[in-house]
C-alpha positions in Angstrom: 123.5 45.3 -86.7 125.3 47.8 -84.4 122.7 50.5 -84.8 119.9 47.9 -84.0 121.6 46.7 -80.9 122.5 50.2 -79.9 118.9 51.2 -80.1 117.8 48.3 -78.0 120.4 49.1 -75.3 119.6 52.8 -75.5 115.9 52.1 -74.8 116.9 50.0 -71.8 119.2 52.7 -70.6 116.5 55.4 -71.0 114.1 53.3 -69.2 116.5 52.7 -66.3 117.3 56.5 -66.1 113.5 57.3 -66.0 112.8 54.6 -63.3 115.7 55.8 -61.1 115.3 59.5 -61.9 111.7 59.6 -60.9 111.9 56.9 -58.2 109.3 54.8 -60.0 108.5 51.3 -58.7 108.6 49.9 -62.2 111.8 48.2 -63.4 113.8 50.3 -65.9 113.9 47.6 -68.6 110.1 47.4 -68.5 109.9 51.2 -69.1 112.6 50.7 -71.8 110.4 48.0 -73.5 107.5 50.5 -73.5 109.7 53.1 -75.1 110.9 50.7 -77.7 107.2 49.8 -78.4 106.4 53.5 -78.8 109.4 53.9 -81.2 108.2 50.9 -83.3 104.7 52.2 -83.4 106.0 55.7 -84.5 108.4 54.1 -87.0 105.7 51.9 -88.6 103.0 54.7 -88.7 101.9 55.6 -92.1 102.0 59.3 -91.5 105.4 59.4 -89.8 108.4 60.8 -91.7 110.6 58.8 -89.3 111.3 55.8 -91.7 112.9 58.2 -94.2 115.2 59.8 -91.5 116.4 56.5 -89.8 119.4 54.6 -90.9 118.5 51.4 -92.9 119.2 48.9 -90.0 116.4 50.5 -88.1 113.8 50.2 -90.9 114.8 47.2 -93.1 114.0 44.4 -90.5 117.5 44.2 -89.0 116.2 45.5 -85.6 113.7 42.7 -85.6 116.4 40.1 -86.5 118.7 41.3 -83.8 115.8 41.1 -81.2 115.0 37.6 -82.2 118.7 36.7 -81.8 118.7 38.1 -78.4 115.6 36.2 -77.4 117.0 32.9 -78.8 119.9 33.3 -76.4 118.1 34.7 -73.5 118.8 31.7 -71.3 122.6 32.7 -71.3 121.5 35.9 -69.4 120.3 33.8 -66.5 123.7 32.2 -65.9 124.9 35.2 -63.6 121.8 34.9 -61.6 122.3 31.2 -61.2 125.9 31.8 -60.0 124.6 34.4 -57.6 122.1 31.9 -56.1 124.8 29.2 -55.8 127.1 31.7 -54.1 124.5 32.3 -51.4 123.4 28.8 -50.6 123.4 29.6 -46.9 120.7 32.2 -47.4 118.8 29.6 -49.5 119.1 27.1 -46.7 117.8 29.4 -44.1 115.1 31.1 -46.2 114.3 28.3 -48.7 110.9 27.5 -47.5 109.7 31.2 -47.5 111.2 31.6 -51.0 109.4 28.4 -52.3 106.1 29.7 -50.9 106.6 33.1 -52.5 107.5 31.5 -55.8 104.4 29.2 -55.8 102.1 32.1 -54.9 103.5 34.6 -57.4 103.4 31.9 -60.1 99.7 31.2 -59.3 98.8 34.8 -59.2 100.6 35.4 -62.6 98.7 32.5 -64.2 95.5 33.5 -62.7 96.0 37.1 -64.0 96.9 35.8 -67.5 93.8 33.7 -67.6 91.5 36.6 -66.5 93.1 39.0 -68.9 92.7 36.4 -71.8 89.1 35.8 -70.9 88.4 39.5 -70.8 90.1 40.2 -74.1 88.4 37.2 -75.7 85.0 38.4 -74.5 85.6 41.8 -76.0 86.7 40.4 -79.3 83.7 38.1 -79.4 81.4 41.0 -78.6 83.0 43.2 -81.3 82.8 40.2 -83.9 79.1 39.8 -83.2 78.5 43.5 -83.4 80.3 43.7 -86.8 78.2 40.7 -88.1 74.9 42.1 -86.9 
């Protein structure tokens, strides 16, 4: 359990170090998530000797269990952000309308992007499925 949680936090730390070190406009946790994805691909690769070298918690499903536990309690991580918003109600009062517009526009753009990506991937999968059948 400790090794799995340490690996998750290490991936986030490395991502943060890369983002700040290179001045990237991408959040560190996003880079860390990519690093973790790369680690999991390497770990689960058939030709990789990595599973034999890693401690058991990183290869026996404990990492996945810890990640699911963190995701199940993810809402607790929003408490500090909520407290921060309540602590700055004066700013929310003066800039509330602008924030509301920004939230609505960014939500709409996110949903539209998701739909377009889904339709594009769906079309590619359909095309490949027809190609394999014919």
